[in-house]
DRENDO-1510 file (C-alpha; in Angstrom, 1 decimal, always signed):
<recs>
REC; n; res; u; v; w
REC; 1; ARG; -36.1; -108.7; +84.7 .
REC; 2; GLY; -38.4; -105.7; +83.9 .
REC; 3; GLY; -38.5; -102.8; +86.6 .
REC; 4; SER; -41.9; -104.0; +87.7 .
REC; 5; SER; -41.5; -108.0; +88.0 .
REC; 6; PRO; -42.4; -109.4; +91.3 .
REC; 7; VAL; -39.2; -110.4; +93.4 .
REC; 8; GLY; -37.7; -113.9; +92.3 .
REC; 9; PHE; -36.7; -116.4; +94.8 .
REC; 10; GLU; -32.8; -115.3; +93.7 .
REC; 11; ASP; -33.4; -112.2; +94.7 .
REC; 12; LEU; -34.0; -112.9; +98.2 .
REC; 13; ASP; -31.2; -112.7; +100.6 .
REC; 14; VAL; -31.9; -115.4; +102.3 .
REC; 15; TRP; -31.9; -117.8; +99.2 .
REC; 16; GLN; -28.7; -116.4; +98.1 .
REC; 17; GLN; -27.1; -117.0; +101.7 .
REC; 18; ALA; -28.5; -120.6; +101.4 .
REC; 19; HIS; -27.4; -121.4; +98.1 .
REC; 20; GLY; -23.8; -120.2; +98.7 .
REC; 21; LEU; -23.9; -122.4; +101.8 .
REC; 22; VAL; -25.1; -125.3; +99.7 .
REC; 23; LEU; -22.1; -124.9; +97.3 .
REC; 24; GLU; -19.6; -124.7; +100.3 .
REC; 25; ILE; -21.2; -128.0; +101.6 .
REC; 26; TYR; -20.4; -129.9; +98.4 .
REC; 27; LYS; -17.2; -128.7; +98.4 .
REC; 28; VAL; -16.1; -129.7; +101.9 .
REC; 29; THR; -18.0; -133.0; +101.5 .
REC; 30; ASP; -15.5; -133.9; +98.6 .
REC; 31; THR; -13.0; -134.7; +101.5 .
REC; 32; PHE; -15.1; -137.0; +103.7 .
REC; 33; PRO; -14.4; -140.5; +103.4 .
REC; 34; ASN; -15.8; -142.7; +100.0 .
REC; 35; THR; -17.5; -144.8; +103.0 .
REC; 36; GLU; -19.6; -141.6; +103.8 .
REC; 37; MET; -20.8; -141.2; +100.1 .
REC; 38; PHE; -24.3; -142.6; +100.7 .
REC; 39; ARG; -24.4; -142.0; +104.4 .
REC; 40; LEU; -23.5; -138.5; +105.8 .
REC; 41; THR; -22.4; -136.8; +102.2 .
REC; 42; ASP; -25.7; -137.5; +101.2 .
REC; 43; GLN; -27.6; -136.7; +104.2 .
REC; 44; LEU; -25.5; -133.7; +104.4 .
REC; 45; CYS; -25.9; -132.3; +100.6 .
REC; 46; ARG; -29.7; -133.1; +100.8 .
REC; 47; SER; -30.6; -131.4; +104.2 .
REC; 48; ALA; -28.5; -128.4; +102.8 .
REC; 49; ALA; -30.0; -128.0; +99.4 .
REC; 50; SER; -33.5; -128.3; +100.9 .
REC; 51; ILE; -32.9; -125.4; +102.3 .
REC; 52; PRO; -33.1; -122.8; +99.3 .
REC; 53; ALA; -35.2; -125.4; +97.4 .
REC; 54; ASN; -37.7; -125.0; +99.7 .
REC; 55; ILE; -37.4; -121.3; +99.8 .
REC; 56; ALA; -37.8; -121.3; +95.9 .
REC; 57; LYS; -40.8; -123.6; +96.1 .
REC; 58; GLY; -42.4; -122.0; +98.6 .
REC; 59; LYS; -41.9; -118.3; +96.4 .
REC; 60; GLY; -43.7; -120.0; +93.5 .
REC; 61; ARG; -46.7; -121.0; +95.3 .
REC; 62; ASP; -50.0; -118.9; +95.0 .
REC; 63; SER; -50.1; -117.5; +98.5 .
REC; 64; ASN; -48.3; -116.3; +101.4 .
REC; 65; ARG; -49.6; -119.3; +103.7 .
REC; 66; GLU; -47.9; -121.9; +101.5 .
REC; 67; PHE; -44.8; -119.5; +100.9 .
REC; 68; LEU; -44.6; -119.6; +105.0 .
REC; 69; ARG; -45.2; -123.5; +105.2 .
REC; 70; PHE; -42.5; -123.8; +102.8 .
REC; 71; LEU; -40.2; -121.3; +104.8 .
REC; 72; ILE; -40.8; -123.5; +107.9 .
REC; 73; ILE; -39.5; -126.5; +106.3 .
REC; 74; ALA; -36.7; -124.7; +105.3 .
REC; 75; ARG; -36.0; -123.8; +108.7 .
REC; 76; GLY; -36.4; -127.4; +110.0 .
REC; 77; SER; -34.0; -127.9; +107.3 .
REC; 78; LEU; -31.3; -126.0; +108.3 .
REC; 79; GLU; -31.6; -127.1; +111.6 .
REC; 80; GLU; -30.8; -130.6; +110.6 .
REC; 81; THR; -27.9; -129.3; +108.2 .
REC; 82; LYS; -26.4; -127.7; +111.7 .
REC; 83; TYR; -26.7; -131.4; +113.1 .
REC; 84; HIS; -24.9; -133.0; +110.2 .
REC; 85; LEU; -22.2; -130.2; +110.4 .
REC; 86; LEU; -21.8; -131.1; +114.2 .
REC; 87; LEU; -21.5; -134.9; +113.5 .
REC; 88; ALA; -19.2; -134.2; +110.7 .
REC; 89; ARG; -16.9; -132.6; +113.1 .
REC; 90; ASP; -17.3; -134.8; +115.7 .
REC; 91; LEU; -16.2; -138.0; +113.2 .
REC; 92; HIS; -13.3; -135.7; +112.1 .
REC; 93; TYR; -14.3; -135.2; +108.6 .
REC; 94; LEU; -14.8; -131.1; +109.3 .
REC; 95; SER; -12.2; -129.5; +110.6 .
REC; 96; GLU; -12.8; -126.8; +113.8 .
REC; 97; THR; -12.1; -124.1; +111.6 .
REC; 98; ASP; -14.7; -125.5; +108.5 .
REC; 99; TYR; -16.9; -126.2; +111.0 .
REC; 100; ASN; -17.2; -123.0; +112.6 .
REC; 101; LYS; -17.2; -121.1; +109.5 .
REC; 102; LEU; -20.3; -123.2; +108.0 .
REC; 103; LEU; -22.0; -122.8; +111.5 .
REC; 104; ASP; -21.8; -119.1; +111.3 .
REC; 105; GLY; -22.9; -118.8; +107.9 .
REC; 106; TYR; -26.0; -121.3; +108.9 .
REC; 107; ASN; -26.8; -119.3; +112.1 .
REC; 108; ALA; -26.7; -116.1; +109.7 .
REC; 109; ALA; -29.0; -118.0; +107.5 .
REC; 110; GLY; -31.4; -118.8; +110.4 .
REC; 111; LYS; -31.6; -115.2; +111.2 .
REC; 112; MET; -32.5; -114.0; +108.2 .
REC; 113; LEU; -35.1; -117.1; +107.6 .
REC; 114; ASN; -36.8; -116.1; +110.7 .
REC; 115; GLY; -37.3; -112.7; +109.7 .
REC; 116; LEU; -38.8; -113.9; +106.8 .
REC; 117; ILE; -40.9; -116.2; +108.4 .
REC; 118; ASN; -42.3; -113.7; +110.8 .
REC; 119; LYS; -42.9; -110.8; +107.9 .
REC; 120; VAL; -45.0; -113.3; +106.1 .
REC; 121; ARG; -46.6; -114.7; +109.0 .
REC; 122; LYS; -47.8; -110.9; +109.6 .
REC; 123; GLU; -48.9; -110.8; +105.9 .
REC; 124; VAL; -50.6; -114.1; +106.3 .
REC; 125; GLN; -52.4; -113.1; +109.7 .
REC; 126; GLY; -53.2; -109.6; +108.4 .
REC; 127; SER; -55.1; -110.8; +105.3 .
REC; 128; SER; -57.1; -113.6; +107.3 .
</recs>
């Protein structure tokens, strides 16, 4: 990248955090029972991957208004992922330690995402 190029989605701290968490989700779901492959494993991997995917998709749009919309979708996926983690813990597919580590990561990502949403929302409101 050149020195004056715009910030890409990969440069966003929240995207990096969310992407790292997806990699962790893929690792932990390898230990889930095969009977969950098309149920909880699939849902958890999809909702987790949806977070950085929507951040990237929104960053690639033409306006901050659209970027904001995709950030809000990512926040919904983040909350969905937190529920799937809770379910996996309660079904004893995730240890308490792994659950807490992942939950801490998603709570941190949520704070970062909310900060970015607030920043972009102000920019949208300022340009209206």
